[in-house]
C-alpha positions in Angstrom: 97.5 107.7 54.8 96.7 108.8 58.5 93.6 107.0 59.9 91.8 110.3 60.6 91.8 111.3 56.8 90.0 108.1 55.6 86.5 109.7 55.6 87.5 112.4 53.2 89.1 109.8 50.8 85.9 107.8 50.8 83.8 111.0 50.2 85.6 111.6 46.8 84.3 108.4 45.3 80.6 109.3 45.1 81.4 112.8 44.0 83.5 111.5 41.1 80.7 109.0 40.1 78.1 111.8 40.1 80.3 114.1 38.0 80.8 111.3 35.4 77.1 110.6 35.2 76.1 114.3 34.7 78.8 114.7 32.0 77.5 111.6 30.2 73.9 113.1 30.2 75.1 116.4 28.8 74.3 118.5 31.8 75.7 122.1 31.6 79.0 122.6 33.4 77.5 125.4 35.7 74.7 123.2 36.9 77.0 120.2 37.3 79.3 122.2 39.5 76.4 123.5 41.7 75.0 120.0 42.1 78.4 118.5 43.0 79.0 121.3 45.6 75.7 120.6 47.4 76.3 116.9 47.3 79.9 117.3 48.6 78.7 119.5 51.6 76.1 116.9 52.6 78.6 114.0 52.3 81.2 116.0 54.3 78.7 116.6 57.2 77.6 112.9 57.3 81.2 111.7 57.2 82.4 114.0 60.0 79.5 113.0 62.2 80.3 109.3 61.8 84.0 109.8 62.4 83.4 112.0 65.5 81.1 109.4 66.9 83.7 106.7 66.5 86.3 108.7 68.3 84.3 109.7 71.3 85.9 108.5 74.6 84.5 105.3 76.1 81.5 105.9 78.2 81.4 104.6 81.8 80.2 101.1 82.0 76.7 100.5 83.3 76.2 99.2 86.9 77.0 95.6 87.2 79.7 95.6 84.5 82.8 93.5 84.9 85.2 95.4 87.2 88.2 93.7 85.6 88.0 96.1 82.6 89.7 98.6 84.9 92.6 96.2 85.5 94.0 96.2 82.0 97.6 95.1 81.6 100.0 97.8 82.8 102.1 98.9 85.8 99.2 98.8 88.3 98.2 95.3 87.5 101.8 94.1 87.5 102.3 95.6 90.9 99.2 93.8 92.3 100.5 90.5 90.9 103.8 91.0 92.7 102.1 91.7 96.1 103.1 89.0 98.6 99.7 89.2 100.3 96.5 87.7 98.7 94.3 90.4 97.1 91.1 90.1 95.1 88.1 92.0 93.9 84.5 90.9 94.7 81.8 92.4 92.4 78.2 93.2 93.1 76.5 89.8 93.3 79.4 88.1 95.0 81.4 87.0 91.9 85.2 87.2 92.2 86.4 89.7 89.5 90.1 89.5 90.0 92.7 87.7 92.1 96.5 88.2 92.2 99.1 85.5 92.2 99.4 85.3 96.0 95.6 84.7 96.3 95.7 82.0 93.6 98.5 80.3 95.5 96.8 80.4 98.9 93.4 79.3 97.5 93.9 76.7 94.8 90.1 76.4 94.2 89.8 80.1 93.4 88.0 80.9 90.2 86.7 84.2 88.8 83.4 82.5 88.0 82.7 81.5 91.6 80.9 83.2 94.4 83.3 84.3 97.2 81.3 82.4 99.8 82.2 79.2 98.0 85.9 80.1 98.3 86.1 81.2 101.9 83.5 79.3 104.0 83.8 81.5 107.0 80.7 83.3 108.4 82.8 86.2 109.8 84.3 86.9 106.4 80.9 86.7 104.6 79.4 89.1 107.1 82.3 91.6 106.6 81.9 91.5 102.8 78.2 92.0 103.0 78.6 94.9 105.4 81.2 96.6 103.1 78.7 96.4 100.2 75.8 97.8 102.4 77.5 100.4 104.6 80.3 101.5 102.2 82.8 101.3 105.0 86.0 99.4 105.6 85.5 96.1 107.4 87.8 93.6 109.1 87.3 90.0 109.9 89.4 87.3 111.6 88.7 83.6 110.8 90.2 80.1 110.6 90.3 77.9 107.5 91.2 74.2 107.5 93.3 73.7 104.4 96.2 71.3 104.9 96.2 72.4 108.6 94.8 75.5 110.3 95.1 78.8 108.6 94.5 81.9 110.8 93.6 84.8 108.5 92.6 88.4 108.8 90.7 90.0 105.9 90.6 93.8 105.2 87.5 94.5 103.1 87.5 97.9 101.4 84.7 99.4 99.3 86.1 100.9 96.0 85.5 104.5 95.0 86.0 106.7 91.9 85.7 105.0 88.5 85.3 101.6 90.0 82.3 102.7 92.0 80.5 103.5 88.7 81.0 99.9 87.7 78.9 98.4 90.4 81.0 99.2 93.4 83.2 96.1 93.9 85.0 95.6 97.1 88.7 95.1 97.5 89.8 92.3 99.8 93.4 92.0 101.3 94.1 88.8 103.2 96.7 88.7 105.9 98.1 85.3 107.0 98.5 85.3 110.8 99.1 81.6 111.1 102.7 82.1 112.0 101.9 84.6 114.8 99.2 82.4 116.3 101.5 79.3 116.2 104.3 81.3 117.9 101.8 82.2 120.7 100.7 78.6 121.1 104.2 77.2 121.0 105.3 79.6 123.6 102.6 78.5 126.0 103.2 74.8 125.2 106.9 75.2 125.6 106.5 76.7 129.1 104.1 74.0 130.2 105.8 70.9 128.7 109.4 72.0 129.0 109.1 73.0 132.6 107.6 69.6 133.4 110.2 67.6 131.5 113.2 69.6 132.7 112.1 69.4 136.3 113.5 65.8 136.9 117.0 66.3 135.4 117.4 69.6 137.1 116.4 68.2 140.4 118.9 65.4 139.8 121.7 67.8 138.9 121.0 70.0 141.9 121.0 67.0 144.2 124.3 65.8 142.9 125.8 69.3 143.3 124.7 69.4 147.0 126.1 65.9 147.6 129.5 66.9 146.0 129.6 70.0 148.1 128.7 68.0 151.3 129.1 64.3 152.0 131.1 63.5 148.8 133.5 66.4 149.1 136.4 64.1 150.1 135.1 60.9 148.4 136.8 60.4 144.9 134.6 57.4 144.1 131.4 59.3 145.0 132.5 62.3 143.1 133.0 60.2 139.9 129.6 58.6 140.3 127.7 61.9 140.8 129.6 63.6 138.0 128.7 60.8 135.6 125.0 61.2 136.8 125.2 65.0 136.2 126.6 64.4 132.7 123.8 62.0 131.7 121.1 64.4 133.0 122.7 67.4 131.3 122.9 65.4 128.0 119.2 64.5 128.4 118.3 68.2 128.9 120.3 69.1 125.8 118.5 66.5 123.7 115.1 67.7 125.0 115.9 71.4 124.2 117.1 70.4 120.7 114.0 68.4 120.0 111.7 71.2 121.3 113.4 73.7 119.1 113.2 71.4 116.1 109.5 70.7 116.7 108.8 74.4 117.1 110.5 75.3 113.8 108.6 72.5 112.0 105.2 73.5 113.4 105.8 77.2 112.3 106.0 76.2 108.7 103.6 73.2 108.8 100.9 75.0 106.8 103.3 75.7 103.9 103.7 72.7 101.7 107.3 72.2 100.3 107.8 73.4 96.7 111.2 71.6 96.0 111.5 68.0 94.8 113.6 65.2 96.2 113.8 61.4 96.2 112.1 59.7 99.2 114.2 56.5 98.8 117.4 58.5 98.7 116.4 60.3 101.9 115.8 56.9 103.6 119.2 55.6 102.4 121.0 58.6 103.9 119.2 58.2 107.2 120.2 54.6 107.3 123.8 55.5 106.7 123.7 58.1 109.5 122.4 55.6 112.2 124.2 52.5 110.9 127.4 53.0 113.1 125.2 53.3 116.3 123.3 50.2 115.4 126.5 48.2 114.8 127.9 49.5 118.2 124.8 48.1 120.0 124.8 44.8 118.0 121.6 45.5 116.0 121.5 44.4 112.4 120.2 47.0 109.9 118.9 45.6 106.6 117.8 47.7 103.7 115.4 46.5 101.0 115.0 49.7 98.9 114.5 49.8 95.2 117.0 51.3 92.9 114.4 53.3 91.0 113.9 56.8 92.3 110.7 57.8 94.2 110.3 61.5 93.5 108.2 63.6 95.9 107.6 67.2 96.5 109.4 67.7 99.8 112.1 69.0 102.1 114.9 66.5 101.9 116.5 67.4 105.2 113.1 67.0 107.0 112.4 63.7 105.4 115.9 62.4 106.5 115.0 63.5 110.0 111.8 61.5 109.8 113.7 58.3 109.0 116.4 59.0 111.5 113.8 59.3 114.3 112.0 56.1 113.2 115.3 54.1 113.0 116.5 55.4 116.4 113.2 54.4 117.9 113.5 51.0 116.4 117.0 50.8 117.9 115.9 52.0 121.4 112.8 50.0 121.8 113.5 46.9 119.6 114.9 43.6 120.7 118.5 43.8 122.0 120.9 42.5 119.2 117.8 42.2 117.0 117.1 43.2 113.5 115.7 46.4 111.9 114.6 46.5 108.3 114.2 49.6 106.1 112.1 48.7 103.1 109.8 50.0 100.4 106.2 49.5 101.2 103.5 48.2 98.8 100.8 50.6 97.4 97.8 50.9 99.7 94.4 51.7 98.3 93.7 53.8 101.5 96.6 56.1 100.4 96.3 56.5 96.6 99.1 58.3 94.8 101.6 57.9 97.6 105.0 56.3 97.9 105.6 54.3 101.1 108.8 53.4 103.0 108.6 51.2 106.2 110.8 50.8 109.3 110.3 47.4 110.8 111.6 46.0 114.1 111.3 42.7 115.9 110.9 44.2 119.3 108.3 43.5 122.0 105.6 45.4 120.1 103.0 47.9 121.4 99.6 47.3 122.8 96.7 48.5 120.7 95.4 51.2 123.2 98.8 53.0 123.0 99.1 53.2 119.2 96.7 56.2 118.5 98.6 58.3 121.0 102.2 57.6 120.0 102.6 60.8 118.0 101.4 63.0 120.9 104.1 65.2 122.4 105.8 63.6 125.5 103.5 60.5 125.3 105.4 57.4 126.3 104.3 53.8 126.6 106.8 53.4 129.5 108.1 56.7 130.8 110.9 55.0 132.8 112.1 52.9 129.8 112.0 56.0 127.6 114.1 58.1 130.1 116.5 55.2 130.7 117.1 54.9 126.9 117.6 58.7 126.5 114.2 59.3 124.8 112.6 62.8 125.0 109.0 61.8 124.0 109.2 64.1 120.9 110.6 61.9 118.2 107.2 60.7 116.8 105.6 64.1 117.3 108.3 65.5 115.0 107.6 62.8 112.4 103.9 63.5 112.5 104.3 67.3 111.9 106.9 66.8 109.1 104.5 64.5 107.3 101.6 66.9 107.9 103.6 69.6 106.1 104.3 67.1 103.3 100.5 66.2 103.2 101.6 62.6 104.0 100.6 60.0 106.5 102.2 57.8 109.2 100.9 54.2 109.5 101.7 52.4 112.7 101.1 48.6 112.9 102.1 46.8 116.1 101.0 44.1 118.5 102.6 42.7 121.7 105.2 40.1 120.7 104.9 40.8 117.0 107.3 43.8 116.6 106.3 47.1 115.0 106.1 48.5 111.5 106.1 52.3 110.9 105.3 53.3 107.3 105.9 56.7 105.9 103.5 57.7 103.1 104.2 60.8 101.0 102.4 61.9 97.8 104.2 61.1 94.6 105.8 63.9 92.7 104.3 65.1 89.4 106.9 63.2 87.3 106.6 60.0 89.3 106.5 56.6 87.6 105.2 53.7 89.7 107.9 51.4 91.0 107.7 48.0 92.7 110.0 46.3 95.2 112.2 43.6 93.6 111.4 39.9 94.5 114.9 39.7 96.2 114.0 42.7 98.3 110.6 41.3 99.2 112.3 38.2 100.6 114.1 40.3 103.2 110.9 42.0 104.5 109.4 40.3 107.6 105.7 39.4 107.3 
């Protein structure tokens, strides 16, 4: 039976009951019919009134109602969920009424029960939202958040109109991430300042050699060989410098975006050791590994983590003791870094004075500029390590003292499926104290 006919079916029941009662009392048929007719008309009117009231369209919600009632499941809401930019609604009173997937990814603390000022602690953004509520005009705000690094954001705050305006006039906020653009601008200026300074010396050396070859050494085979070798070394140095600058720039551009893939930290360390092992053997340096067999899963970029260990091992080779020993080992848990795996690169070189340690990860900072250039260093290796670990929400521990060697420990947060592992006693025996 169709749903709209149920009132008439229900109306028949009291009419049938009344007819049976009148017949049992001996009421004349004519009077019985008249009474049933009147009773039927009354019941029909009441039933139609109730049914009509139940099928009236939904009235507009009162001011202050939840604006998410207009975002029922459907094509519109699905499209908002697929938007690559964060988007959310802020209701009268400041409560967040809706947030799409991109907004929930960018702001992990986001909750529809929270006030928007607790989510984005930026005065410029708060002022723009308040102005949109008061003036009913589109507002824009640029601000910086510190969330695993600097986030440069621009918010477009738009008052809603139409049906939504009847529900307490929420405002629609679209957030644009401008971190990439700002970092490109900063990197461009840094590149010009730093690269011009670092390239000046090798360029001057190459130009001087060319002038000598064109002049005094034009007919001197021994001098030509010497100056050509010098030019080759300086050109190689320039090549390494440009490669490191490009690598650092690429890492910095994505530093605010944490990796989503998973890899094995110990496996990355092993591959780095295999890559530098031939060079260490060539220079008479012994490389020892004391890594556990158990995996150390982390959420990270495997290629970047390999680059971290390659840079640290190459530094140990360059600045360690000639024909010395370098150890790659798993590090013990440290209460200062809870929930992190650790892998250390240890050398037995001359060590580093305390005042230099905090500045080692600065770009182009060198304890000894001459020694660094003589060994082919660019001054960017540890800066690359620092920015890769920033992206992985990790840490770099540096422990060193003159005459006591150096220990560089990479700390990376454990993956969601991690099980704590310890270094075997045999491996511990190989780790220098």
